[in-house]
DRENBA-150113 format. One record per residue (C-alpha): x negated, y, z negated; residue number from 1; residue in three letters. Coordinates in steps of 0.001 Angstrom, whole numbers, plus 500000, padded with zeros to 6 digits. Layout:
residues N
+--------+--------+--------+-----+-----+
:      x :      y :      z :   k :   r :
+--------+--------+--------+-----+-----+
:      X :      Y :      Z : NUM : ALA :
...
+--------+--------+--------+-----+-----+
//
This chain:
residues 426
+--------+--------+--------+-----+-----+
:      x :      y :      z :   k :   r :
+--------+--------+--------+-----+-----+
: 841079 : 415430 : 822564 :   1 : MET :
: 839277 : 416920 : 825542 :   2 : GLU :
: 838764 : 414841 : 828646 :   3 : SER :
: 835230 : 413858 : 829544 :   4 : SER :
: 836164 : 414662 : 833165 :   5 : SER :
: 834179 : 411944 : 834891 :   6 : SER :
: 831274 : 410713 : 832813 :   7 : PHE :
: 830877 : 407421 : 834599 :   8 : CYS :
: 827755 : 406456 : 832757 :   9 : CYS :
: 827334 : 407105 : 829085 :  10 : VAL :
: 824080 : 406402 : 827416 :  11 : LEU :
: 824793 : 405387 : 823922 :  12 : ILE :
: 821372 : 405435 : 822365 :  13 : PHE :
: 822851 : 403190 : 819768 :  14 : VAL :
: 819579 : 403049 : 817907 :  15 : LEU :
: 820792 : 400073 : 815910 :  16 : PHE :
: 818067 : 399926 : 813312 :  17 : GLN :
: 820125 : 397833 : 810970 :  18 : CYS :
: 822900 : 395897 : 812539 :  19 : ILE :
: 820668 : 394465 : 815196 :  20 : ILE :
: 818716 : 391820 : 813380 :  21 : VAL :
: 816173 : 389816 : 815332 :  22 : GLU :
: 818190 : 390609 : 818432 :  23 : GLY :
: 821267 : 388796 : 817172 :  24 : GLN :
: 823854 : 391508 : 817757 :  25 : TRP :
: 826434 : 390171 : 820197 :  26 : THR :
: 829295 : 392667 : 820254 :  27 : ASP :
: 829829 : 395907 : 822093 :  28 : VAL :
: 832458 : 398244 : 820680 :  29 : PHE :
: 834979 : 399832 : 822995 :  30 : TYR :
: 837479 : 402490 : 822061 :  31 : GLY :
: 841240 : 402143 : 822476 :  32 : PRO :
: 842264 : 402171 : 826120 :  33 : GLY :
: 841359 : 398895 : 827776 :  34 : SER :
: 838367 : 398801 : 830081 :  35 : LEU :
: 839414 : 395376 : 831315 :  36 : TYR :
: 842833 : 393855 : 832008 :  37 : PRO :
: 843856 : 391246 : 829511 :  38 : GLY :
: 841997 : 392689 : 826541 :  39 : TYR :
: 843386 : 391584 : 823230 :  40 : GLU :
: 843349 : 394279 : 820575 :  41 : GLU :
: 842878 : 393550 : 816907 :  42 : ASN :
: 842893 : 396185 : 814209 :  43 : THR :
: 840547 : 395811 : 811267 :  44 : TYR :
: 840790 : 397953 : 808169 :  45 : SER :
: 838322 : 398421 : 805383 :  46 : GLY :
: 834987 : 396659 : 805266 :  47 : THR :
: 833182 : 395607 : 808412 :  48 : TYR :
: 830527 : 392898 : 808174 :  49 : TYR :
: 827585 : 392771 : 810539 :  50 : THR :
: 826364 : 389404 : 811840 :  51 : PRO :
: 824050 : 389053 : 808851 :  52 : VAL :
: 826692 : 390007 : 806324 :  53 : GLY :
: 825515 : 393534 : 805582 :  54 : VAL :
: 828495 : 395626 : 804523 :  55 : ARG :
: 828965 : 398934 : 806244 :  56 : THR :
: 830907 : 401831 : 804701 :  57 : PRO :
: 834648 : 401107 : 804692 :  58 : SER :
: 836528 : 402348 : 807730 :  59 : HIS :
: 839502 : 401421 : 809872 :  60 : SER :
: 838777 : 400824 : 813525 :  61 : PHE :
: 839886 : 398757 : 816478 :  62 : LYS :
: 837898 : 395964 : 818002 :  63 : ARG :
: 838593 : 394406 : 821371 :  64 : ARG :
: 838110 : 390776 : 822311 :  65 : SER :
: 837522 : 389503 : 825838 :  66 : LEU :
: 840093 : 387033 : 827137 :  67 : PRO :
: 838795 : 383596 : 827990 :  68 : GLU :
: 838801 : 384444 : 831698 :  69 : THR :
: 836224 : 387205 : 831164 :  70 : TYR :
: 832587 : 386313 : 830607 :  71 : SER :
: 829795 : 388463 : 829221 :  72 : ARG :
: 828763 : 389181 : 832816 :  73 : ASP :
: 832271 : 390474 : 833537 :  74 : ASP :
: 832059 : 392731 : 830519 :  75 : ARG :
: 828776 : 394241 : 831684 :  76 : LEU :
: 829687 : 394527 : 835355 :  77 : LYS :
: 829082 : 398084 : 836484 :  78 : GLY :
: 827696 : 399088 : 833098 :  79 : ARG :
: 824190 : 399564 : 831805 :  80 : ARG :
: 823352 : 398547 : 828292 :  81 : ILE :
: 819817 : 399771 : 827789 :  82 : VAL :
: 818003 : 398651 : 824676 :  83 : CYS :
: 814895 : 400321 : 823282 :  84 : LEU :
: 811998 : 398340 : 821866 :  85 : TYR :
: 809386 : 400504 : 820130 :  86 : ASN :
: 806079 : 398674 : 819860 :  87 : ASN :
: 804842 : 400400 : 816689 :  88 : VAL :
: 807856 : 399155 : 814731 :  89 : ASN :
: 806132 : 395781 : 814790 :  90 : TYR :
: 803714 : 397030 : 812144 :  91 : TYR :
: 806616 : 397790 : 809794 :  92 : LYS :
: 808973 : 394917 : 810510 :  93 : SER :
: 807129 : 392180 : 812370 :  94 : GLY :
: 809760 : 392400 : 815099 :  95 : PHE :
: 808424 : 391179 : 818459 :  96 : THR :
: 809930 : 391344 : 821970 :  97 : PRO :
: 810620 : 387612 : 822122 :  98 : LYS :
: 813012 : 388028 : 819170 :  99 : MET :
: 815380 : 390074 : 821356 : 100 : ILE :
: 818499 : 388348 : 822671 : 101 : ASP :
: 817962 : 388711 : 826452 : 102 : PRO :
: 821714 : 388683 : 827050 : 103 : HIS :
: 822300 : 391643 : 824770 : 104 : LEU :
: 821259 : 394256 : 827314 : 105 : CYS :
: 821223 : 394983 : 831020 : 106 : THR :
: 818020 : 397008 : 830620 : 107 : HIS :
: 815264 : 397076 : 828002 : 108 : ILE :
: 812930 : 400063 : 827689 : 109 : ASN :
: 809596 : 399110 : 826131 : 110 : TYR :
: 808301 : 402160 : 824213 : 111 : GLU :
: 805713 : 403624 : 824705 : 112 : PHE :
: 802901 : 403804 : 827172 : 113 : ALA :
: 800781 : 406945 : 826939 : 114 : MET :
: 799036 : 409365 : 829284 : 115 : LEU :
: 795239 : 409195 : 829247 : 116 : ASP :
: 794062 : 412813 : 828706 : 117 : PRO :
: 790934 : 412301 : 830823 : 118 : LYS :
: 792174 : 410296 : 833802 : 119 : THR :
: 795845 : 411389 : 833665 : 120 : TYR :
: 796838 : 407778 : 834220 : 121 : GLU :
: 799320 : 405620 : 832319 : 122 : MET :
: 797711 : 403314 : 829758 : 123 : VAL :
: 798979 : 401113 : 826900 : 124 : PRO :
: 799457 : 402997 : 823636 : 125 : SER :
: 798816 : 399919 : 821496 : 126 : GLN :
: 796547 : 397619 : 823528 : 127 : PRO :
: 796094 : 395323 : 820555 : 128 : GLY :
: 799731 : 394257 : 820675 : 129 : ILE :
: 800754 : 395368 : 824171 : 130 : ASP :
: 798030 : 393314 : 825848 : 131 : LEU :
: 796058 : 391213 : 823375 : 132 : GLN :
: 799153 : 389901 : 821594 : 133 : GLN :
: 800988 : 389795 : 824933 : 134 : SER :
: 803962 : 391965 : 823946 : 135 : PHE :
: 804275 : 393203 : 827533 : 136 : TYR :
: 804449 : 389586 : 828683 : 137 : ASP :
: 806954 : 388687 : 825965 : 138 : GLU :
: 809264 : 391508 : 827003 : 139 : ALA :
: 809107 : 390676 : 830692 : 140 : VAL :
: 809541 : 386956 : 829954 : 141 : ALA :
: 813044 : 387684 : 828654 : 142 : LEU :
: 814071 : 387814 : 832315 : 143 : LYS :
: 813430 : 384080 : 832570 : 144 : GLU :
: 816452 : 383524 : 830340 : 145 : THR :
: 818492 : 386359 : 831862 : 146 : ASN :
: 817397 : 386956 : 835479 : 147 : PRO :
: 819742 : 389956 : 835744 : 148 : ALA :
: 817897 : 391786 : 832958 : 149 : LEU :
: 815753 : 394801 : 833890 : 150 : LYS :
: 812724 : 395475 : 831675 : 151 : VAL :
: 811298 : 398988 : 831984 : 152 : MET :
: 808283 : 400703 : 830483 : 153 : LEU :
: 808711 : 404106 : 828846 : 154 : SER :
: 805889 : 406655 : 828816 : 155 : ILE :
: 805605 : 409570 : 826408 : 156 : GLY :
: 807599 : 410008 : 823242 : 157 : GLY :
: 807290 : 412845 : 820756 : 158 : TRP :
: 803727 : 412170 : 819575 : 159 : THR :
: 802216 : 411798 : 823042 : 160 : ASP :
: 803999 : 414792 : 824595 : 161 : SER :
: 801239 : 417391 : 824556 : 162 : THR :
: 799464 : 419748 : 826981 : 163 : LYS :
: 798132 : 416859 : 829058 : 164 : LYS :
: 801540 : 416341 : 830690 : 165 : TYR :
: 801558 : 419948 : 831888 : 166 : SER :
: 798030 : 419437 : 833200 : 167 : GLU :
: 799195 : 416335 : 835055 : 168 : LEU :
: 802120 : 417958 : 836841 : 169 : VAL :
: 800288 : 421177 : 837783 : 170 : GLU :
: 797986 : 419272 : 840144 : 171 : SER :
: 799251 : 417509 : 843278 : 172 : SER :
: 796130 : 415329 : 843306 : 173 : ASP :
: 796753 : 414228 : 839723 : 174 : ARG :
: 800400 : 413521 : 840511 : 175 : ILE :
: 799478 : 411407 : 843539 : 176 : ASP :
: 796941 : 409416 : 841533 : 177 : ASN :
: 799335 : 408980 : 838596 : 178 : PHE :
: 802095 : 407692 : 840866 : 179 : VAL :
: 799805 : 405288 : 842704 : 180 : LYS :
: 798343 : 403891 : 839479 : 181 : LYS :
: 801757 : 403774 : 837765 : 182 : ALA :
: 803240 : 401611 : 840521 : 183 : VAL :
: 800253 : 399266 : 840339 : 184 : ALA :
: 800474 : 399131 : 836523 : 185 : PHE :
: 804197 : 398355 : 836500 : 186 : LEU :
: 803855 : 395680 : 839165 : 187 : GLU :
: 800818 : 394099 : 837491 : 188 : ALA :
: 802764 : 393616 : 834265 : 189 : HIS :
: 806105 : 392718 : 835829 : 190 : GLY :
: 808103 : 395778 : 834734 : 191 : PHE :
: 811160 : 396806 : 836745 : 192 : ASP :
: 810743 : 400545 : 836371 : 193 : GLY :
: 809600 : 403539 : 834360 : 194 : LEU :
: 811328 : 405878 : 831918 : 195 : ASP :
: 809567 : 409242 : 831645 : 196 : VAL :
: 810070 : 410473 : 828084 : 197 : ALA :
: 808125 : 413744 : 828142 : 198 : TRP :
: 809395 : 415705 : 825132 : 199 : GLU :
: 809718 : 418217 : 826723 : 200 : TYR :
: 808689 : 420186 : 829834 : 201 : PRO :
: 807907 : 423791 : 828855 : 202 : ASN :
: 808622 : 422824 : 825269 : 203 : CYS :
: 805939 : 420470 : 823995 : 204 : TRP :
: 807100 : 419118 : 820669 : 205 : GLN :
: 809434 : 422069 : 820222 : 206 : GLY :
: 807090 : 424870 : 821399 : 207 : ALA :
: 809648 : 426597 : 823629 : 208 : LEU :
: 808281 : 428537 : 826614 : 209 : GLY :
: 804738 : 427268 : 826276 : 210 : ILE :
: 804281 : 426379 : 829963 : 211 : SER :
: 806935 : 427899 : 832285 : 212 : PRO :
: 805622 : 426184 : 835430 : 213 : ASN :
: 806533 : 422797 : 833948 : 214 : ASP :
: 810139 : 423182 : 835093 : 215 : LYS :
: 809246 : 423210 : 838777 : 216 : GLU :
: 806257 : 420900 : 838472 : 217 : ASN :
: 808201 : 418197 : 836620 : 218 : PHE :
: 810524 : 417933 : 839610 : 219 : VAL :
: 807495 : 417386 : 841853 : 220 : LYS :
: 806345 : 414510 : 839657 : 221 : LEU :
: 809781 : 412883 : 839695 : 222 : LEU :
: 810168 : 413286 : 843442 : 223 : GLN :
: 806763 : 411705 : 844021 : 224 : ALA :
: 807606 : 408826 : 841700 : 225 : LEU :
: 810988 : 408231 : 843316 : 226 : ARG :
: 809533 : 408151 : 846825 : 227 : ALA :
: 807079 : 405408 : 845868 : 228 : GLU :
: 809534 : 403632 : 843574 : 229 : PHE :
: 812077 : 403268 : 846371 : 230 : ASP :
: 809437 : 401543 : 848474 : 231 : THR :
: 808387 : 399330 : 845560 : 232 : ALA :
: 811998 : 398681 : 844447 : 233 : ASP :
: 811438 : 400164 : 840978 : 234 : LEU :
: 813869 : 402047 : 838720 : 235 : ILE :
: 813190 : 405613 : 837559 : 236 : LEU :
: 814829 : 407249 : 834540 : 237 : SER :
: 814049 : 410156 : 832232 : 238 : ILE :
: 814825 : 410838 : 828583 : 239 : SER :
: 815726 : 414476 : 827954 : 240 : VAL :
: 816634 : 416933 : 825228 : 241 : THR :
: 820186 : 417771 : 824160 : 242 : ALA :
: 819275 : 421304 : 823044 : 243 : ILE :
: 820637 : 423988 : 825391 : 244 : LYS :
: 817679 : 426383 : 825233 : 245 : ARG :
: 815256 : 423516 : 825894 : 246 : GLU :
: 817354 : 422249 : 828807 : 247 : ILE :
: 817401 : 425709 : 830380 : 248 : THR :
: 813664 : 426229 : 829877 : 249 : ALA :
: 812436 : 422835 : 831037 : 250 : GLY :
: 814725 : 421257 : 833618 : 251 : TYR :
: 816124 : 421952 : 837074 : 252 : ASP :
: 819250 : 419896 : 836514 : 253 : GLY :
: 820311 : 419323 : 840110 : 254 : ALA :
: 816785 : 418464 : 841254 : 255 : ALA :
: 816023 : 415981 : 838485 : 256 : VAL :
: 819459 : 414413 : 838918 : 257 : SER :
: 818734 : 413745 : 842571 : 258 : GLU :
: 815283 : 412333 : 841830 : 259 : ALA :
: 816149 : 409716 : 839195 : 260 : VAL :
: 818468 : 406754 : 838793 : 261 : HIS :
: 819742 : 407807 : 835368 : 262 : HIS :
: 819183 : 410434 : 832688 : 263 : ILE :
: 819128 : 409651 : 828976 : 264 : ASN :
: 820382 : 412617 : 826959 : 265 : VAL :
: 818994 : 412338 : 823430 : 266 : MET :
: 822031 : 413588 : 821538 : 267 : THR :
: 820536 : 412924 : 818132 : 268 : TYR :
: 818082 : 414671 : 815803 : 269 : ASP :
: 819986 : 417885 : 816570 : 270 : MET :
: 819748 : 418737 : 812880 : 271 : HIS :
: 817269 : 417434 : 810347 : 272 : GLY :
: 815326 : 417987 : 807131 : 273 : PRO :
: 813129 : 420605 : 808788 : 274 : TRP :
: 816106 : 422910 : 808190 : 275 : GLU :
: 817043 : 424559 : 804902 : 276 : THR :
: 820581 : 423186 : 804785 : 277 : LYS :
: 822233 : 419877 : 805561 : 278 : THR :
: 823525 : 419290 : 809076 : 279 : GLY :
: 824629 : 416244 : 811057 : 280 : HIS :
: 821932 : 415084 : 813450 : 281 : HIS :
: 824413 : 413390 : 815825 : 282 : THR :
: 827278 : 415875 : 815465 : 283 : GLN :
: 830165 : 414866 : 817729 : 284 : PHE :
: 831853 : 418150 : 818637 : 285 : GLU :
: 831703 : 421822 : 817763 : 286 : LYS :
: 833310 : 423347 : 814711 : 287 : LYS :
: 834477 : 426967 : 814563 : 288 : ASP :
: 832009 : 427705 : 811780 : 289 : SER :
: 828980 : 426442 : 813762 : 290 : ASP :
: 826186 : 428944 : 814300 : 291 : GLU :
: 825354 : 427243 : 817616 : 292 : ASP :
: 828445 : 425932 : 819485 : 293 : PRO :
: 826237 : 423864 : 821820 : 294 : TYR :
: 824520 : 421848 : 819097 : 295 : LEU :
: 826729 : 418761 : 819381 : 296 : ASN :
: 827061 : 415705 : 821615 : 297 : SER :
: 830088 : 416840 : 823610 : 298 : LYS :
: 828670 : 420266 : 824391 : 299 : ALA :
: 825272 : 418839 : 825341 : 300 : ALA :
: 826806 : 416456 : 827867 : 301 : MET :
: 829021 : 419148 : 829350 : 302 : GLU :
: 826116 : 421596 : 829563 : 303 : PHE :
: 823943 : 419098 : 831404 : 304 : TRP :
: 826823 : 418537 : 833836 : 305 : ALA :
: 827111 : 422303 : 834362 : 306 : SER :
: 823460 : 422329 : 835452 : 307 : GLN :
: 824227 : 420185 : 838476 : 308 : GLY :
: 823567 : 416768 : 836966 : 309 : VAL :
: 825727 : 413947 : 838272 : 310 : SER :
: 827932 : 412551 : 835517 : 311 : LYS :
: 827460 : 409166 : 837156 : 312 : MET :
: 823837 : 409312 : 836006 : 313 : LYS :
: 824294 : 410806 : 832542 : 314 : MET :
: 823733 : 408711 : 829458 : 315 : ASN :
: 824702 : 409930 : 825993 : 316 : MET :
: 822819 : 409032 : 822838 : 317 : GLY :
: 824507 : 407741 : 819691 : 318 : VAL :
: 822061 : 406971 : 816896 : 319 : ALA :
: 822771 : 404421 : 814208 : 320 : THR :
: 819976 : 405503 : 811932 : 321 : TYR :
: 820446 : 408174 : 809303 : 322 : ALA :
: 818653 : 411473 : 808872 : 323 : LYS :
: 818215 : 412344 : 805210 : 324 : THR :
: 817711 : 415466 : 803112 : 325 : PHE :
: 816885 : 416260 : 799497 : 326 : THR :
: 819531 : 418588 : 798084 : 327 : LEU :
: 818582 : 421757 : 796258 : 328 : ALA :
: 821535 : 421202 : 793912 : 329 : ASP :
: 822951 : 417699 : 793472 : 330 : ALA :
: 826389 : 419133 : 792713 : 331 : SER :
: 826512 : 420870 : 796110 : 332 : ASN :
: 826549 : 417951 : 798535 : 333 : HIS :
: 828664 : 418873 : 801555 : 334 : GLY :
: 827713 : 419779 : 805106 : 335 : LEU :
: 825724 : 423007 : 805062 : 336 : GLY :
: 824520 : 422499 : 801491 : 337 : ALA :
: 821088 : 423980 : 800636 : 338 : PRO :
: 818259 : 421466 : 801049 : 339 : ALA :
: 814610 : 421477 : 800068 : 340 : THR :
: 813203 : 418928 : 802506 : 341 : GLY :
: 813457 : 415333 : 803730 : 342 : PRO :
: 815034 : 412517 : 801761 : 343 : GLY :
: 813074 : 409612 : 800293 : 344 : HIS :
: 811582 : 407012 : 802640 : 345 : ALA :
: 813234 : 403601 : 802833 : 346 : GLY :
: 811526 : 400235 : 802538 : 347 : ALA :
: 812156 : 399489 : 806222 : 348 : VAL :
: 811973 : 402960 : 807749 : 349 : SER :
: 808876 : 403856 : 805693 : 350 : GLN :
: 809400 : 407469 : 806715 : 351 : LYS :
: 810760 : 410330 : 804658 : 352 : SER :
: 813828 : 411917 : 806222 : 353 : GLY :
: 814980 : 408727 : 807963 : 354 : THR :
: 816808 : 405583 : 806866 : 355 : LEU :
: 817522 : 402501 : 808924 : 356 : CYS :
: 821267 : 401953 : 808894 : 357 : TYR :
: 820902 : 398664 : 807033 : 358 : ASN :
: 819145 : 400511 : 804215 : 359 : GLU :
: 822136 : 402818 : 803932 : 360 : LEU :
: 824425 : 399780 : 804003 : 361 : CYS :
: 822498 : 398301 : 801106 : 362 : ASN :
: 822915 : 401537 : 799156 : 363 : TYR :
: 826655 : 401315 : 799698 : 364 : PHE :
: 826616 : 397688 : 798580 : 365 : ASN :
: 824971 : 398788 : 795357 : 366 : ALA :
: 827732 : 401333 : 794803 : 367 : GLY :
: 825319 : 404213 : 794360 : 368 : ASN :
: 826449 : 406441 : 797200 : 369 : TRP :
: 829606 : 408416 : 797962 : 370 : THR :
: 830762 : 408916 : 801537 : 371 : GLU :
: 832278 : 412013 : 803112 : 372 : GLY :
: 833698 : 412744 : 806547 : 373 : GLU :
: 834290 : 415785 : 808706 : 374 : ASP :
: 836621 : 414866 : 811576 : 375 : LYS :
: 834803 : 417069 : 814074 : 376 : GLN :
: 831247 : 416589 : 812904 : 377 : ILE :
: 830888 : 413073 : 811535 : 378 : GLY :
: 830097 : 411008 : 808445 : 379 : PHE :
: 827682 : 411718 : 805627 : 380 : TYR :
: 826911 : 410292 : 802192 : 381 : ALA :
: 825155 : 411421 : 799034 : 382 : TYR :
: 823749 : 410122 : 795774 : 383 : SER :
: 822247 : 412472 : 793181 : 384 : ALA :
: 819995 : 414782 : 795211 : 385 : ASP :
: 819794 : 412482 : 798257 : 386 : GLN :
: 821950 : 413195 : 801326 : 387 : TRP :
: 822291 : 411264 : 804602 : 388 : ALA :
: 824150 : 411756 : 807902 : 389 : CYS :
: 824829 : 408885 : 810311 : 390 : TYR :
: 827253 : 407309 : 812788 : 391 : ASP :
: 829107 : 404247 : 811431 : 392 : PRO :
: 830837 : 401861 : 813881 : 393 : PRO :
: 834004 : 403960 : 813769 : 394 : LEU :
: 832174 : 407018 : 815095 : 395 : MET :
: 830478 : 404987 : 817822 : 396 : VAL :
: 833947 : 403853 : 818912 : 397 : VAL :
: 835196 : 407447 : 818856 : 398 : LYS :
: 832349 : 408646 : 821062 : 399 : LYS :
: 832782 : 405816 : 823540 : 400 : ILE :
: 836514 : 406539 : 823636 : 401 : LYS :
: 835866 : 410174 : 824532 : 402 : TRP :
: 833488 : 409160 : 827307 : 403 : LEU :
: 835798 : 406458 : 828619 : 404 : ALA :
: 838931 : 408645 : 828724 : 405 : GLU :
: 838087 : 410098 : 832079 : 406 : SER :
: 840286 : 411577 : 834779 : 407 : ASP :
: 838068 : 409741 : 837247 : 408 : ASP :
: 839615 : 406465 : 838480 : 409 : PRO :
: 836361 : 404590 : 837867 : 410 : ILE :
: 835972 : 403206 : 834371 : 411 : ASN :
: 833189 : 404662 : 832294 : 412 : ALA :
: 829847 : 402937 : 832437 : 413 : CYS :
: 828656 : 402191 : 828946 : 414 : LEU :
: 824947 : 402390 : 828395 : 415 : ILE :
: 823938 : 401334 : 824958 : 416 : LEU :
: 820465 : 402068 : 823676 : 417 : PHE :
: 819465 : 399830 : 820822 : 418 : PHE :
: 816330 : 400405 : 818807 : 419 : ARG :
: 815434 : 397149 : 817157 : 420 : PHE :
: 814494 : 397014 : 813507 : 421 : CYS :
: 814347 : 393887 : 811368 : 422 : ARG :
: 817005 : 393824 : 808693 : 423 : ASP :
: 815973 : 394365 : 805092 : 424 : LEU :
: 816974 : 391253 : 803172 : 425 : ARG :
: 816096 : 389959 : 799768 : 426 : SER :
+--------+--------+--------+-----+-----+
//
């Protein structure tokens, strides 16, 4: 296996839409190769049960237990575990910020604020719940139980990332006003920082090359934010694409690396039901038959590093939700099989083409699905004309292991991104 060289911080966007239930997930998985002295290794084979008893697909993997002399704080020392809370999921699941275990994470990103297209200022995207139902306050109040916790606000996201962001960054006056108002907004609501999730500069919602000046102007925005954030003692991060052509078109790697505290590489949704054949959306490493050798997690991380980004700041995404397809021919169900569109929506996800991991677990419990694995690409499963790709716990361990096996003497920082989603139970 290739060395990760020196990825000291890995963002594992472990978007745990199933095995995190009401914030009650308490374990972090580490790959073989102890990150702490005195670790006790136990090997489990076969079925793994989540805290609520949902069976995952059967795998063999290793789990590490902390010795009695090591506390949770010891385990997290020097590592960021950043959890994502998406406010609109409340409408589907009833999951609120106060249901999050405040000791689960070192950071929580509250998604999303939006950019006002008239004032170019940051505003709540869902004022009814963000403000009127006090979700901002609930999220920030988690720090009362865990004073070490950092609660950040994230602005943007796919839906909000339109022309208005280019209009913001092309004007120094708009940037100055945005920064001033953003600092005041964050301080007024008690947030510890801001994650800028513009998807993406010079590539709004996938429209590559739409605004070439974004690349330079985005750096100006980040530099202005960082200057004020340092004075206000606020954290600045960005969430970025994992697609090579979008990275090249939209980001000055060295400049953004210098401007921010950490960079969240969204190494998921690299394939999906918008394509005419099945592909793994969180593919681990390249395969000789790949049309694009960069369309995988390893290559994305290495490419970002080649652009002058500090590996100390890089965070890699590992999704634990599934992307689904409808097969053109149910008898042809491997990777690269012809597909006609997205798979059926789940009761929790309520979105065609996506399943919360617990929904997939329930399908396995019912015995209706068959699982397959490609050692280089990842796991997938199928039932009749439905096809899903996902990362089970074993693959999360494998990715962490790759990131942790560094030739740098400093142990890898593990940054876990959890997206909360209430478990589907009868």
